N, C-alpha and C positions, 0 to 999 in steps of 0.2 A: 509400345505403349507411352512410353517417355518422348517417340518422335512425334507421336498424335499431339500430343501435349503443347509439345513446342509448337506445332501448326497451328493450333488453336490457341496459342496466348499470341501469334503474330498478327493472326486474325483478329482477335479483340482488341488489342493495342492500335490495329489501323482502324477500323471500322469503331470502336470505342474507346476513344485514349483519354476519357476521365474515368474510365472503370480502373488504369491503372494497374493491368494484370503483373502478378509478380508469381514466375515460375522457379519451385526448388525441387531440383531431381538430387537421391538420395542414391549413393552407390549400391546399395537392396535392391535397385529399379522401381522401387515405390518413389513418389513422387507428392506435389504439392502444389495449386496455380490457384492464389489467391484474387478477388475479381473484387473491386467497389461495386455495390449496386446503391446508388442515393449513399443514405446513412451507413451502410452496412458493407460489410464486407463477407461475400461467401468463398468457404474452401471445396473446391473441386480436390477431392486427396483418391491416390491410388496404391492399397497397400495390397501385399502378394497375397496375405492371408485374408482380406476380405473384402477384395476386390475394389471397386469404382463407386463412389459417392459426393454427394453436394452436404455441406453443414455451413451453416450461419457462424462466424465466428464470435463467441461472447466472451464477456469478460467475466461472468462467474460458470465458467466450464467444471462441476466435479465430476470428474470420471467419465468413462465414452461407452455410450450405450447404442451404438451403431451408426448409422448416417440418418439423418434427416429425410433427404430424397436418396436413395439409392437408384443408381443407375445403370443400366449393363453396359454402354457402351459410351465413348466419347461424341459422337454425334448425339446421344442422346442426349448428354449433360451440356452439349456447344447448345442444344435447341430449349435448355432450360433457360440458362443464361442469357440468351439472345432476347429471351421473350420478358425477362424482367427486367434486363438493360433497356427494351424498346418503351417500356414502361415508365420510366423514369426521365423528367423532365430535363 
C-alpha cells in the first residue's frame, strides 16, 4: 500500500504541483497523503484496521467517526482526488 501511495504522490506532484502533496509513512504500515485542493486539504489515509479513505482536514475535529469518502483502492482514491483537482482553477 505504501508503494502505491508513493507513486500517487509523485503523480500528483508532477501533474498538479499546486496540490503540494505530503506523504507520511508510519512504521505500522499506516500512511496519510495530504493534498491541497483549492482552499481545502484532503487527507487520503490508510489504517490497517479500517482500510482506505478520504477526509477533509478541518480545524474543528472532535473524534473520528469514519471516513467521509471511503474507497476500496488507491486507484479509486486517485480518481476522486484528480476529479476534484481538475475542478479547481
